[in-house]
N, C-alpha and C positions, 0 to 999 in steps of 0.2 A: 747559229748552226747554218751552214750552207746547204743548198739542196743536195740530196743524195745522188751521186753520179751513177752508181750501180745499186739497184733496189736491194734492200735487206731481205734475206729469205726467212720467212716465218715457218713455223711448223717443225716437226721432228718425225722423220720417216725411217726408222731402222730397217735395213735390208733392202731399201729401194734406191736405185740409182737416180739422183736428182735430174740427170740429163734425160731420163725416160719419163719425167713428170711434166705435165703442162703447168705453167705458172701464170697467175693473174696478178696484176699490179694494182695495189690500193695506194692512194696518195693522201697524205695528211699534212696540214699546214697549221701553224700557230704564229701569227705575226709574219715575220720575214723568214721563219724557219719552215723547212719542208722535209718530210721523210717519205720515201717511196718504199712500200713493203710488198714483196712478191709472196703470194700465198699459194700453196700447192693445190692443184685440181687433179684428183686421182680418178682413174676409171673404176668401174665396179670390180673388175678383175684384180686391179692393184689393191683395192680396199679389202677384198676378201683375203688376198695373200698377206696383207699387213695384219689383219685381225688374227689369222691363224698363227703368224709368227709371234705376235705379242702374247697370245694365249699360251703357246708352247713354252716360250721363254719364262713366263711367270710360273708355270708349273715346275720348270727345272730350277729356277733360282729364287724367286720371291717366296713361293710357298714353302720352301725348305729353310727359310730364315726364321729365327725366333723374333717375336714382335719387339723384344728389347733391342735386337740388332737393327731392325728397321728404324726404330726411334733414334738410335745413335747415328744412322746414316742421314736421316732427315735433319737431325740437329746439326750435323757437320755442313750440310748444304745450306741451311738457314743461317748458320754462323757466317758463311761467305756472303750471303745476301745482306747481312747486317754490317759488313765491313765496307765502308765507303771507298776504300782503296781497291776493292776487288773488281775485276773487269765486268763481271755480271752486274754488280750494283751500279757501277759507273754508267753502263749503257742503259740501265733502267732509269736512272735519274736524268740522263740526257735525252732519252727518246720518248719515254712514257708521257711527259708533259706535252710534247708535240702531237703524239698520236691521240691522246685523250682530250687535249685542250685545257686541262686543268693547270692551275698555277704551279710552277715548279717547286716552290717551297711547300705548298700543300701536299704535293705528291711525295716529296722527300720525307716529311714528317709522317704522312700516312703510311708509307712503306715501312718505316722503322717501327711504328706502333703495331702494324699488322704482322710483320715478320716475328716480332718478339713473342707472339702467341703460339709460335710453332717450335720453340726450343724444347729440349728434352723434358724438363720438369712439367711443362704445360701439356706435352703430348702424353706423358704418363697419366696425368689427371684426365685427359681426354679419353683414354682407353678405360680407365677405372670408372669413369662416369657411366659407361654403358655395360661394363662387364665386372661383376663382383669379383671374379677371378680371371684376370686377363690372360692367364695361361691356357684358357679354352681356345684361344686363337692359335696355339702351338700344338695342341694334342688333346686327347681325351682326359677329362678331369672328373673326380668324383662328384656325383650329383647328390644334393641333400635328400632327395626322395629315394635314392638308391640307383645303382647303375653308374653310368658315366655319360658325359656330354662334351661335344666339341663344336666350335663355331667355324664354319667353312665359308670363305668369301667367294664371290663370283670368279669364274675362270676368266671372263671378259666383262669389264665394266666400261660402258660408254658414257661419256660426259658431254653434255651440250651446254656451253657456257654463255652467259650474258657479258656484255662489254661495258656496263655502266660504271664499274669501279675498277681501277687498275689492280692487277695481280689477283683478282677474285678467284681464278681457277685453282689457286693454291689450296683452298678449303677442301674441295672434293678430291683433288689429286692426292693429298695427304691421307684423306679418309680411305681412298682406294689402296694406298700403300699399306696402311695399318691393318686392313683385312686381307692383304696379300692377293689383291686382284690385279690381273693384267688390265691396263687402262688405255683407252683411246679417247682423246678429247677433241671436240670440234670447237675451234676458236671462233669468236664473233668477228665480224668485219670491223667493228668499232675499236677493238684492241686485240690484234692478232699476235702480239709478240711474246708476252711474258710466259705463257704456258710452254712454248718451245724452248725458251731460255732455261726454265726450271728443269725440263727433261734433259737438256744437254748438261746442265750443272750436275744433276743427279748421276748421270752416266760417268762424269769425271770423278765424282766423289766415290762412287762404288761401281766400277765397270760391269760387274755381272748383271746390273739392272738395266744396262743400255738398251736391251731389246724388250723390256717388260712394260714399256709405255710408248705411246706415239701421239702426235698432235697433228690434226688434219684440218681442212677447211672445205666448205662448199658454200655457194651463194644461196641465200634464202633458205627454203625448206629442203633444198637439195633434190637430187634426182635418183638415178640408179645407184650411184655410189653411196648415197645415204641409206637407201633401202638395203644394200648389200651389207653395210656395217650393222644396221639395226637387226638384221636377220641373224647375225652371229652373236649378238650380245646376250648375256644372261640377265643383266640389269642395266637400265638406262636411268641416269641421274641428270635432270635438266633444270635449267634456270631460264627465266625470261617472261615475256608477256603471256597472258592466259591463252590468247589465240594461237601463239606459236607452240605452246605446250600441248594444246588440244590437237594441233596438226601432227605433232610427234606421236601422241598417244594413239591416234588412228592408224599410224603406219606400223605399229609394233605387233608382233605375234602375241596372241593372248597369253602365252606361257612366259612372256618376258616381264620381269618385275619393273615397274615404272615408278620413279620417285620424282615428282615435279615440285618446283618451287616457283610460284607465280607472283602476281602483283600483291602488295601489302600496303596498308595504311598505318603509319605510326602517329602517335599523339602523346601529349603530356598532360599531367594533372598536377596543379600547384595549389597546395593548401594555404589558407590564410596564415596559419602559424609559421609558414616558411617565408613569409613576406614581411619580416621586420626590417628595420633600417640597416642592420648588419648583414643579414643573409640575403635579402632581396636583390641587391645589385649584383652580388656574385652569382646568384641563381640565374639572373637574366644573361650574364656573360656565358655561363655554361650552356644555357639554352641556345644562344646564338651560335656556339661552336657546333652543336648538333645540327643546326640548320645549314651552317656553312660547309661542313665537310662533304666534299664531292658534290656540292650543289644539290643536296637532297636526293641523289640518284640511288642511294641504298634502300633496300626494302624496309629498313629499320628507321629511316629518317622521319622526323616529325612534320606533320602538316598543320596540326592544330594544337594549341595549348589552352586547356580549360583552366581558368584561374578563379579561385574562390574569393568572393567578396569578404570584407571584414578585417583584412590585414592592414598593418601600418602602411604598406604600399598597396594601393588598389590595383585592380586589373588593368585599367587604362594606363596608369603610371607604369606598370610592368611592361605593357606593350610599347610604351615610349622608350623605356630603358632597353628593351630588346632591339628596337629599331636603332638606337644609338650604338649598341654593341655590333650590330650587323654593319653599320657604317664604318666602324673602326676596323672590322675584319676585312671589309672590302678594300681598304687601303693597304692592308698587310697581305691578303690573299685575294687578288682580283678574281672575280667570277669569270669563267671562260666565255668566249664569244659564242653567241647562240646561233644555231641553224635557223633557217627561215621559219620552219614549222614551230620550233620552240619559241621564237620571238612572237609568233602569231598567237600561240597559246597563252603566253604571258600577257600580251595586250588584251586578249579577251577576258582573262581573269581579273586584271585590274579594272577593266571597263565594267565588269559585273559588280565589283565592289563599289565603284563610283555610282552606278545606277541604284544600288541598295542604299547608299548614303543619301541620294536624292529622295528616294522613297521614305527614308527615315525622317528627313526634314519635313515631309508632308504628313507625319503622324505614324509612319510604319516603324518597323524594328530598326533601331539605329545601327549603322555599320559604316566605317570609314577607314581610309588609309591613314596611317600614323606617320608623322615626321615629314620631312621634305621629300616629295616624290623622287624616286630614284629607280632607274631601270635595272640596276644591279642587285637590288634587294627590295622587298616590299613586306610590310606588316599591316595586316588589316585587323581592326578591332571591332568587336560586336558586343553590344550590351545585352542583347536578348539571347535566348537559347539558339544554338546552331547545331545542325547535324554534322557528323564527321564526314568530310568530303575532301577529295584530293585538291591541292592547290596546283599552281602551274609549275611547281618545283622551282629550280633556279633561284633558290633563296627567297621564296615567297611563303609566308606563314600567316596563320590567323590566330588571334588571341580572342577567346570568348569568355566573358564574365558569367559566372554561375553563382547561385546562392549556396549550393552544396555540391561537393565533388560527386556524390552519389547520383545527382541529377545528370552529370556528364556521362557517367558509366551507363545509365539507362539510355542515353542518347546514342552512344557508339554501338550498342547492341545491333542496330540495324545493319551494320557493316561486318557482322560476325565472320563472314567468309573471307574477309580481307584483313582481319586483325592479326597482329603479331606482337609488336613492341609497344609498350607503354612506359614512358618516363614518369616517375612519381617523386614529388618533393612534399613530404608529409611527416608528422611525428610517427614514432614506431607503432603505436596502437592503431592509428588511422591507416598506416601503410598496410598492415595485415588485414584490416577490415576491407580496404579497397581492393587488395590483391585477391581476396576471395571472390569479390564481385566481378573483378576483371577476368579472372579465370573462367567464371561461369559465362561471361560475355563472349569469350573466344580468344582472349589475349593469351599468348604463350610465353612471353618474355617481359618481365617487369624489372626495370633498372633505374638507376639514378639519372636525373636530367644532367646532361653533360657526358653520359656514357651510352646514349642511345645509338650512336653511329659507330661504336667500337665494341662489338660483342666479345665476350670472353671466349677463350679456347674451350671447346667442349659444350658450348651452349646448344640447347635443343632447338635446332632450326625448325621453325614452324611447329614447335611442340613435339617433334619427332626425335628419334634416336639417330645420330649421325652414323654410327657404326653398326648397331644392332639391325637397322633396317637393311643393311647391305648383306648380311650374312644369313645363312640358314643353319639351324641347330641340328646336329646329328646326335642321336641318343642311342646308347646301349642300355637296354632295359635290364632290370635285375633278373628277369626270366632267362635272358640270354647268358648271363654270367653263371646262373645256376645250372643251365643246361650244358654249359661247356665243361663243368667240373668232371663229369664221368670220363671225358676224353683226355684228361691230363695224365702225364706219365706216372704221377704219384697216386692215381686213383686205385682203389682196391680192386 
């Protein structure tokens, strides 16, 4: 790809003349390829007008649609994203690797797997997961206790997205559509393109929705334009680092619902029974895929695998096999080039492991890097107990040998506030025993190793409801129904 002559315009601004908007250019390079992206810089007055336009359009068009119709529209848009001949898919495959720095084949496979979770059958399951009767999104439905109930989404839902994984905004955008909320999303500087593409695609698939969502940008925490948008939001849904989320929280009116998703630590538990000569190598391969996908940038990516002693393949052997699989994956999906600060973090992490290895040689707890040292991936192995702690990401992972997996669960409890995903490889009885302990420890998602970095549609992000948390329930109590009867034309 040659350098872009005219910057690509990111964002999606219905009702605003692009010539009246200030634009800032962000530049991205990968190898010899370069992409320049112009992101919109709105004034506070423009942001207020945009918020009002989106809210009013959603009230006219989105809130009058049945949720089944919305699912059908999203399905048609996603079908186009899955079609590799479609212009939107082609530009995603061409540009997202340059913008994100990830390997092109990794992005291609990741997009396909991700988009498949938003087809109509999955979206129907998504809605049914949160609502026993999805028709409450369309109108009042009989309540089991008497009376009637309806779920009402926000008039204006503001999204603040992170840019660590390509196309990530699709999760919350679809959630907003399903609860019939007008949406304005703030794209991150790290990946400002996809959200605007999806908004444009949706407007092509179903033109009445053209003004029901918008995509904006501001640098850092923003200034008056960010405050103007937050002041008009009913609900703010935000992803990112804990410091960034706290900064957003402090800017919001007390009456605004805030739904933050911050830093998380993923880990895996491998039972001795899963480490026989047949299953062990395949398990190491699946674990490597969890580490490799998007270089551990997802909140669900593993940092540590706790491996039980006593299997046909021991914990150290498992670590060696994991290192070998990461080496193979590096040849197929090269890790992205690191920024200076990321490279420094990686060097510090590796140096810390090496110092612990020296301490172990002197009688301390043994720890060492496994396999031929390689900057593109690293596996550290520890014989003794180790607390759950973040690695340097970028395909760095620790394998810790334990006598029993229950010991590992007791160890991870110290990180309760940061727990979310645990990958487990264990027999059925052990799975449920460990799951009960993990739930008490703070884990909200338990999955197979190999599926850690590919959550299913409708998963309870951070243990919460994707859709229920966005709505408020409006109830007609039985007393109101009874009191209405005397006023009916058929009353005596």
